[in-house]
C-alpha positions as CSV (number, residue, x, y, z in Angstrom):
1,M,253.6,189.5,65.6
2,G,252.9,193.3,67.4
3,I,250.1,194.8,69.7
4,T,246.3,192.7,69.3
5,I,243.4,193.2,71.6
6,Y,241.7,189.9,71.5
7,F,238.1,189.5,73.0
8,Q,235.0,186.9,73.7
9,G,231.9,186.8,75.0
10,K,227.9,186.6,74.7
11,L,225.0,189.4,73.5
12,K,223.0,188.7,77.0
13,D,220.1,188.8,74.5
14,T,220.4,188.1,71.0
15,Q,217.3,190.6,70.3
16,L,219.6,193.0,70.6
17,I,221.7,192.7,68.1
18,N,219.4,195.5,65.5
19,S,220.3,198.1,68.6
20,L,224.2,197.5,69.2
21,R,224.8,197.5,65.0
22,D,223.0,200.4,65.1
23,E,225.1,202.2,67.4
24,L,228.2,200.6,65.9
25,I,227.1,202.8,62.6
26,D,226.4,205.9,64.0
27,I,229.6,206.0,66.6
28,S,231.5,204.9,62.7
29,E,230.1,207.5,61.0
30,A,230.5,210.4,63.8
31,M,234.6,209.0,64.3
32,N,234.5,209.3,60.6
33,W,235.1,205.2,60.5
34,E,234.2,203.2,57.8
35,C,231.8,200.8,58.5
36,Q,230.2,197.7,56.3
37,S,227.2,196.0,58.1
38,L,227.2,192.5,58.0
39,D,223.1,190.7,58.1
40,E,223.5,187.2,57.0
41,D,220.2,185.1,58.9
42,W,220.4,183.4,61.6
43,S,218.1,180.7,61.1
44,K,220.0,178.8,58.2
45,P,222.6,176.8,59.6
46,S,226.8,177.4,58.8
47,T,227.7,175.9,55.3
48,A,230.9,177.7,55.6
49,K,234.2,176.7,54.2
50,L,237.8,177.5,53.2
51,I,239.4,176.8,50.0
52,V,242.8,177.2,49.4
53,N,244.4,177.5,46.1
54,K,247.5,178.9,44.5
55,E,246.3,182.7,44.3
56,R,244.2,183.3,47.3
57,F,242.4,181.3,49.8
58,E,237.6,182.1,49.6
59,I,235.2,181.6,51.8
60,V,232.2,179.8,50.6
61,G,228.9,178.8,52.3
62,H,226.9,180.1,54.0
63,L,228.2,182.2,57.1
64,P,225.6,183.4,59.6
65,L,227.0,186.1,61.0
66,K,225.3,189.4,62.3
67,G,226.8,192.6,63.4
68,V,229.6,195.3,61.8
69,Q,233.3,195.8,60.6
70,I,234.8,198.6,61.6
71,K,238.5,200.3,59.9
72,L,239.2,203.2,62.2
73,H,242.8,203.9,60.7
74,P,244.1,202.0,57.7
75,D,247.6,201.4,59.9
76,C,244.6,199.5,62.1
77,E,243.4,195.8,61.1
78,P,239.4,195.9,60.9
79,L,237.9,195.7,64.0
80,S,235.2,192.7,63.5
81,I,232.6,192.8,66.1
82,Y,229.9,189.3,65.0
83,F,227.7,187.1,66.6
84,D,226.5,184.0,65.8
85,A,223.3,182.7,66.2
86,E,223.3,181.7,69.9
87,G,225.2,185.1,70.5
88,Y,228.5,184.1,70.9
89,L,231.3,187.0,69.1
90,N,232.6,184.5,66.5
91,T,234.4,185.3,63.1
92,P,234.4,183.8,59.7
93,M,237.2,181.3,60.3
94,S,236.6,180.8,63.7
95,M,232.3,179.6,62.1
96,I,235.2,177.1,59.4
97,L,236.5,176.2,62.8
98,I,233.2,175.1,64.7
99,N,231.9,173.4,61.6
100,E,234.6,170.9,61.7
101,G,234.5,170.5,65.0
102,K,238.1,172.1,66.0
103,I,236.6,174.6,68.7
104,K,233.2,175.6,70.3
105,P,231.4,178.9,69.5
106,E,232.3,179.8,73.0
107,D,235.9,179.3,72.7
108,S,236.2,181.9,69.7
109,F,237.7,184.6,70.0
110,S,237.6,188.1,67.7
111,S,241.0,190.3,67.4
112,V,242.5,193.2,66.0
113,K,246.3,194.1,65.6
114,T,247.3,198.5,66.7
115,Q,250.4,197.7,66.6
116,F,251.3,200.2,63.5
117,A,248.7,202.5,64.2
118,P,248.2,205.3,66.3
119,T,247.9,204.9,70.1
120,D,244.8,206.7,69.8
121,I,243.6,204.1,67.9
122,H,244.3,201.1,69.9
123,I,242.4,203.4,72.9
124,S,239.0,203.5,71.1
125,I,238.7,200.5,69.9
126,I,239.5,199.6,74.0
127,N,237.1,202.0,74.8
128,L,234.1,200.7,72.2
129,L,235.0,197.2,73.3
130,K,233.8,198.4,77.3
131,Y,230.7,200.5,75.9
132,L,229.9,197.0,74.6
133,K,230.8,195.2,78.3
134,K,228.5,197.6,79.7
135,R,225.7,197.3,77.7
136,Y,225.4,194.5,75.9
137,V,228.4,191.9,76.5
138,P,228.3,191.3,80.2
139,N,230.9,188.8,80.2
140,L,232.7,189.7,77.7
141,K,236.9,188.6,78.3
142,V,239.2,191.5,76.8
143,I,242.7,190.4,76.7
144,D,244.7,193.7,75.7
145,E,248.6,192.8,75.4
146,G,249.3,197.0,75.6
147,E,247.0,196.7,79.1
148,Y,245.4,199.4,78.6
149,W,242.6,197.2,79.3
150,E,243.7,197.2,82.9
151,S,245.8,200.4,83.5
152,G,244.5,203.2,81.5
153,D,247.7,203.6,81.3
154,K,248.8,205.5,78.3
155,E,252.2,205.5,78.6
156,K,252.5,201.7,79.4
157,L,251.1,201.5,76.1
158,I,253.3,203.7,74.0
159,E,256.2,202.5,75.7
160,K,254.4,198.6,74.8
161,I,254.0,199.7,70.8
162,A,257.6,201.5,71.1
163,F,259.2,198.2,72.3
164,L,257.9,195.9,69.9
165,N,258.3,198.1,66.7
166,E,261.9,198.1,67.7
167,K,262.0,194.1,67.5
168,I,260.2,194.5,64.6
169,D,262.4,196.5,63.2
170,K,265.6,194.5,63.8
171,V,264.1,191.0,62.7
172,G,263.5,193.2,59.8
173,E,267.0,194.1,59.6
174,I,268.7,189.9,60.2
175,L,266.0,188.6,57.7
176,E,267.5,191.7,54.5
177,S,271.0,190.9,56.3
178,I,271.2,187.3,54.9
179,D,271.9,185.8,51.4
180,P,268.5,185.2,49.3
181,K,270.6,182.8,47.3
182,F,271.4,181.1,50.4
183,L,268.3,181.1,51.3
184,S,267.0,179.1,48.2
185,R,268.7,176.3,49.1
186,C,268.4,175.9,52.5
187,S,265.6,173.6,53.2
188,P,262.4,174.3,56.0
189,E,264.2,173.4,58.4
190,Q,267.1,174.5,57.6
191,L,266.0,177.9,57.1
192,A,264.3,177.4,60.6
193,K,267.1,176.3,62.4
194,I,269.3,179.8,60.8
195,L,266.4,182.0,61.4
196,E,266.4,181.7,65.0
197,E,269.6,181.0,65.8
198,K,270.3,184.6,64.5
199,L,267.1,186.0,66.3
200,K,268.5,184.6,69.8
201,K,272.3,186.2,68.9
202,N,270.4,189.4,68.0
203,L,267.8,189.9,69.8
């Protein structure tokens, strides 16, 4: 839950990947953003899969992606701009789903949640995506829950973030009002029903 930006597209030429990555690194350095580069071998097939155990999960196998991950702010999810060997924007999890035959590369969406970061961080990401569309990914599709991509309206973005923050706080209050001992005796179905009723009543 929270304002999120979704995006998908394809490099107009995979030969541009190095210059794109270098530009994003330079931009990050100029803006004092943390940036990590990824440069895996595109010539090798993807063998990535998700391994889940009791305490954590990890991705194992070869993940043929190139690009960068940028951390713009501690309260914003990292912005991952990765491309597969065909030039599609992709993510590690999407690569696993592609390997399993659950989605196609062209159907993969990348995303970044900006809900809890300053508004200017959301705007910076949108401006960066607009630059990518102009220079490298002409068919870039963006779904911006803050509507800044379409409108450029900062006030509307601020209002949407404030509205969702209020609702998130309210959900937190509702959850805290339920006795944990009572919840421990509920089945998953009963718990879902209780939460649904409380959320409908209060929201």
